[in-house]
Every structure is written in structure tokens, then in C-alpha cells.
N, C-alpha and C positions, 0 to 999 in steps of 0.2 A: 562781584556778587552775581552777575548774570551768568558768568561761566560756572559758578558753583551750582546754580539752579539747573543748568543744562546737564552738568555732571551727575547730580542727584537723580534727575529725571531719566537719564540714560542708564544709570545703575539700577534704578527701579524697574525699568522696562526690560533690561537684560535679565534681571532676576526672574521675572514672570515669563519671559520667552523660553526659559529652560524648563519651566514647570509644565506638566501635562502628561498625557499618556505616553508610555514608551512606544517607540516605533518597533514594529515586528519586521525583522528582515528574514525573508524566505531564502533559504539556501538552495539554489537550483540543483545542486548536486544531490540533494536528498529527495527531490521530487522526480525520481526516475522510476521506470517500471521495475528495474532490477532491485532497487532499494525497497520498494513497496512489497515485492515478492519476498525478499529477505525478512522484512518486518512481519509479513504474514506468517511465515514458517516459525518465527520466534514466538509469535502470539499463539499459534497452534500448540507449540511445545508447552506453553503455560496454561493451556486449556481455555483460552479466550477466543472461541471459535467465531463468534459474530464479529469481533474486531479483526480477526484474520480475514474473514470474507470481505470486509470493507477494504482492507489493504490490497487484496488480490483484485478486487473490482477497480480500485484506483489504478493499479498497474495496467489492467486491461483497457481502461479508459484512456490512459496516456498513450498506449500503443496497442491498438486492436489486433496486431499480428504477433504480439509477444506471447509465445506458446506457454512459457513458464507460468504466466498469470492464469491461464485456463487450467493448467494442471493443478496449481495450488488451490484455485477456487473449487475444482472438482473434489480434491481431497478434503477441503474444509466442509463442503456440502456433505461429503460422506461422514464426517465427524458429527454432523447435525442429524444424520440418519436420512437425508434426502437423496437416496441413491439414484432415483430416476433423473433428477436434475444434475446430479454429479456425473452420471454416465453421458448425458447429453453434452455437458461441458467438456468432458474428456474427448468425446467424439469430435467436437469442434477443434480441439488441439490436434488430434490425429489427422484431420483433414487439412490442416494448415502446415503440417510437417513437410518440409521440402527436402530434407537430407536424412541420411541414415542416422546421423548423430541426434537430430531432433526426434526422429521416430523412436530411437532408443530411450530418450528422456520420457517420451509419451508412454512407452511400454512400462517403464518404471513407475510412472504415475498410476497406470492401470493396476499394477501389482499392489501398490500402497492402498488404493481404493478397495480392491478386493479383500485385502487383509482387514478392512474395517467392517465388512459385511458380517452380520451375525450368522452363526452356523445354524443351518436349518436341519430339523430332525426328519 
């Protein structure tokens, strides 16, 4: 009888030990600057500019030297019509570029940003 009581108590506790909020497991491979930049461009394609800005800022926060984050943020700011802030952000990317390949990526970003400017009469 004593064994039965312990068995019931154990079963009861085991049942409630499994109940509760689910644990959220963060996948470290998804919290990378490159992944956030990719997410940002996908959000821009869907017209979610503020969400895209948030992704580019997260990428920049994870790696302050990640040039693609600055380029993406500059383009996103251009989509918002904030061309002064966009140009300052692109300038930061240009100043950090250490190689011809990085400078080429920055120049492509400038071209994308310029394409967003309204045509002045």
C-alpha cells in the first residue's frame, strides 16, 4: 500500500512537471548579421520598411563593422524618405570599406538609394 501511494504521488508530480510554458530555444545560426540583413531585404520587398529597419539595426548591433547592415539600413531609410539619414548611413559604410569588393557593394547601395529619390523639377 505504501508503494502504491508513492507511485501515485510520483505520477501526479510527473504530470505537473511537464505542464507549463514551452521553452523557447534560440537558434544561434539565425541571430547573425547576415541573417538579419537577409530578413531586412525580404521585409523591404514586402513593403515592411520599419520592420526592415529593425532587422538592419539588429545586424549592425551584432557586428558594428558589418557593412551590409549599413547599406541595408541606408536603403530602408531611403524608402521612408529620410534621405539625409540614409546618406549619412551610406557614408559610414563607405568609410568602413576596406577592399575593392566592399567598395563595389557600397557603390551599388548608393545607386539603389539614388533610385529612390524623387525626381526634382
